[in-house]
C-alpha positions as CSV (number, residue, x, y, z in Angstrom):
1,M,305.9,205.1,235.2
2,I,304.0,207.5,236.6
3,T,300.6,208.2,235.3
4,P,299.2,211.7,234.6
5,T,296.0,212.8,236.0
6,L,293.3,215.5,235.4
7,D,293.5,216.6,239.4
8,L,295.2,220.3,238.9
9,E,293.2,220.6,235.5
10,R,289.9,219.8,237.7
11,D,291.3,222.3,240.5
12,L,291.7,225.0,237.8
13,A,288.0,224.2,236.7
14,A,286.8,224.5,240.3
15,R,288.3,228.0,240.6
16,G,286.1,229.1,237.4
17,Y,288.4,228.7,234.1
18,D,286.2,227.8,230.9
19,L,289.2,226.3,229.4
20,I,292.5,224.8,230.7
21,A,295.7,224.4,228.4
22,G,298.5,222.6,229.3
23,F,302.0,223.7,227.8
24,D,305.5,222.1,227.1
25,E,308.4,222.5,225.5
26,V,310.8,220.6,223.2
27,G,314.0,221.4,221.5
28,R,315.4,223.9,224.4
29,G,319.0,222.4,224.3
30,A,319.2,221.6,220.6
31,L,321.9,223.2,218.5
32,A,319.7,223.7,215.4
33,G,316.4,223.8,214.3
34,P,313.6,225.7,216.2
35,V,312.4,225.3,219.7
36,M,308.7,224.4,220.0
37,V,306.0,224.6,222.8
38,G,303.0,222.5,222.6
39,C,299.4,223.7,224.0
40,A,296.7,220.8,224.5
41,V,293.4,222.6,225.5
42,I,290.5,221.1,227.3
43,R,287.2,222.5,228.1
44,A,286.2,222.6,231.8
45,K,282.7,221.4,231.3
46,D,284.3,218.4,229.7
47,L,285.8,217.2,232.7
48,A,283.2,215.1,234.1
49,H,283.4,212.6,231.9
50,L,286.8,213.1,230.3
51,A,289.4,210.2,231.1
52,V,293.2,210.7,230.8
53,P,294.0,209.0,227.3
54,D,295.5,205.6,227.4
55,G,299.5,205.4,227.3
56,V,300.2,209.2,227.8
57,A,303.2,210.0,229.5
58,D,306.0,212.2,230.0
59,S,307.4,212.0,226.1
60,K,310.7,211.8,227.5
61,L,309.8,208.5,229.1
62,L,308.1,207.2,225.7
63,T,309.8,205.6,222.8
64,E,309.6,207.4,219.5
65,H,307.5,204.5,218.1
66,R,305.2,205.3,221.2
67,R,305.0,208.5,220.7
68,E,304.1,208.4,217.2
69,A,301.5,205.7,217.8
70,I,299.4,207.9,220.3
71,H,299.8,211.2,218.4
72,D,296.5,211.4,216.6
73,E,294.6,209.6,219.6
74,L,296.0,212.8,221.8
75,T,295.2,215.5,219.1
76,D,291.7,213.8,218.9
77,W,291.5,213.9,222.8
78,A,292.1,217.7,223.0
79,A,289.3,220.0,222.4
80,A,292.1,222.0,220.3
81,W,295.6,221.8,220.3
82,A,298.7,223.7,218.6
83,V,302.6,223.6,218.6
84,G,304.1,227.1,218.4
85,A,307.3,227.6,216.9
86,A,310.7,229.8,217.3
87,S,313.3,229.9,214.7
88,N,317.0,229.4,215.4
89,A,317.0,233.0,214.1
90,E,314.7,234.1,216.7
91,I,316.5,232.3,219.6
92,D,319.9,234.0,218.4
93,E,317.9,237.6,218.7
94,W,316.0,236.7,221.7
95,G,317.5,234.5,223.7
96,I,316.0,230.9,224.5
97,T,313.4,232.0,227.4
98,H,311.8,235.0,225.1
99,A,311.7,232.3,222.5
100,L,310.0,229.9,224.5
101,G,307.8,232.7,225.6
102,I,306.7,233.8,222.2
103,A,306.3,230.0,220.8
104,A,303.8,229.5,223.6
105,L,301.6,232.3,222.9
106,R,301.7,231.3,219.0
107,A,300.4,228.1,220.2
108,L,297.9,229.5,222.4
109,A,296.6,232.2,220.0
110,E,296.2,229.4,217.2
111,A,294.3,226.8,219.7
112,E,292.0,229.6,220.8
113,R,291.3,230.4,217.5
114,K,290.2,226.9,216.4
115,L,287.8,227.0,219.4
116,G,286.5,230.3,218.3
117,V,287.3,232.2,221.3
118,G,286.8,235.9,221.4
119,D,286.4,238.6,224.1
120,S,283.1,236.8,225.4
121,G,284.3,236.5,229.0
122,V,285.8,233.3,228.5
123,R,288.7,232.5,231.5
124,V,291.7,230.3,230.3
125,G,293.9,228.7,232.9
126,A,297.3,227.1,231.8
127,I,299.6,224.4,233.4
128,L,303.2,225.2,232.4
129,D,305.8,222.5,232.8
130,G,308.7,223.6,234.7
131,P,309.3,226.4,237.5
132,S,309.5,229.4,235.6
133,D,306.6,231.4,233.7
134,Y,308.1,232.5,230.6
135,I,304.9,233.0,228.8
136,T,303.1,235.8,230.9
137,K,306.6,237.7,230.4
138,A,306.4,237.4,227.0
139,L,302.7,238.5,226.7
140,N,302.5,242.0,225.4
141,T,305.7,242.6,224.3
142,F,307.0,243.8,220.9
143,D,307.4,240.5,219.4
144,A,304.3,238.9,221.1
145,P,301.2,237.8,218.7
146,D,297.7,238.8,219.6
147,V,296.2,236.5,221.7
148,P,292.5,236.3,222.3
149,V,292.4,235.5,225.6
150,P,295.6,235.7,227.8
151,A,296.0,232.8,230.0
152,D,296.5,232.7,233.9
153,V,299.8,230.6,234.0
154,T,300.4,227.9,236.8
155,T,303.5,226.3,236.7
156,K,304.4,222.9,237.6
157,V,307.4,221.3,238.0
158,K,307.5,217.6,236.4
159,G,303.9,218.9,234.9
160,D,304.7,216.6,231.9
161,R,304.7,213.4,234.3
162,S,301.8,214.4,236.4
163,C,299.2,216.3,234.3
164,A,297.4,214.8,231.5
165,T,297.0,218.3,229.3
166,V,300.6,219.0,229.6
167,A,301.9,215.2,228.7
168,T,299.5,215.3,226.1
169,A,301.1,218.9,224.6
170,A,304.4,217.2,225.3
171,V,304.3,214.3,223.2
172,I,302.3,216.6,220.4
173,A,305.3,219.0,220.1
174,K,307.8,216.3,220.6
175,V,306.4,214.4,217.5
176,T,306.1,217.8,215.7
177,R,309.4,218.8,216.1
178,D,311.0,215.2,215.5
179,R,309.1,215.0,212.2
180,L,310.3,218.5,211.0
181,M,314.0,217.8,211.8
182,T,314.1,214.2,210.0
183,A,312.5,215.9,207.1
184,L,315.0,218.3,207.2
185,A,317.7,215.6,207.3
186,D,316.6,214.5,203.9
187,D,317.6,217.7,202.3
188,P,321.1,217.7,200.9
189,R,321.9,220.8,202.5
190,Y,321.5,219.4,206.1
191,A,322.4,215.6,205.5
192,V,325.9,215.6,206.8
193,Y,324.2,216.7,210.6
194,E,322.4,213.6,210.7
195,W,319.3,215.3,211.9
196,A,317.0,212.0,211.4
197,H,319.3,210.7,214.4
198,N,319.9,213.4,216.7
199,K,317.0,216.1,216.0
200,G,319.6,218.7,215.8
201,Y,320.9,217.6,219.2
202,G,324.9,218.3,220.3
203,T,325.7,214.6,219.9
204,E,329.1,213.9,218.8
205,A,328.6,213.1,215.4
206,H,326.5,216.3,215.2
207,R,329.5,218.1,216.6
208,A,331.8,216.6,214.7
209,A,330.0,217.5,211.2
210,I,329.8,221.2,212.4
211,A,333.6,221.2,213.1
212,E,334.2,219.8,209.7
213,H,331.6,221.6,207.6
214,G,330.6,224.6,209.7
215,P,327.2,225.7,210.6
216,S,324.0,225.7,208.7
217,D,321.6,228.3,208.4
218,L,319.4,226.4,210.8
219,H,322.1,226.4,213.5
220,R,322.1,228.4,216.3
221,L,325.1,230.7,216.1
222,S,324.8,232.1,219.4
223,W,325.6,228.9,221.1
224,K,328.3,226.7,221.7
225,L,328.2,224.6,218.7
226,V,331.7,222.6,218.9
């Protein structure tokens, strides 16, 4: 298993960024529920003594049990963290790319407010997993939240495997969304879809339940559900 490092985070710090925020998404391919983007922020001044948390890795390479086990350690490790969401209705209205951008901006705004960031000359550098910067594209759009300090975004393919802040954001987002979908599965309105097992993704059993019972109010109706 590849161990994430803080190399790119240190590079951004050397370029003058005061805060470095790692971002990763979860739920992009699901048929139901929100898409979520995790944000984990560290301070550049802390990098001299900050170590990569033990066991952190791409959330997809960790078992559910392992993700749950390290979740609290990761939230404590970050200077601030947040998970932004865009609902299934917003995904249907905006499309998945814009929904991801809005979810990321919601996470960034929350994390910055936790740190008390204002218009004080603070520079924020971001690392976004993947090849496409959907965060900057969503900034200043009609739907975007007010972000105290917009981030300068660097994209990194497989950043969830190589960058500690991104891997941390990925695990936090995955645990957050999995907990939500498991809780929703206990609601009698959604029990037939077995979200506790499939977390809203398009398993054979989930698609069969949609075919038999129809979609719920939490399904993405613009998607091919069956």
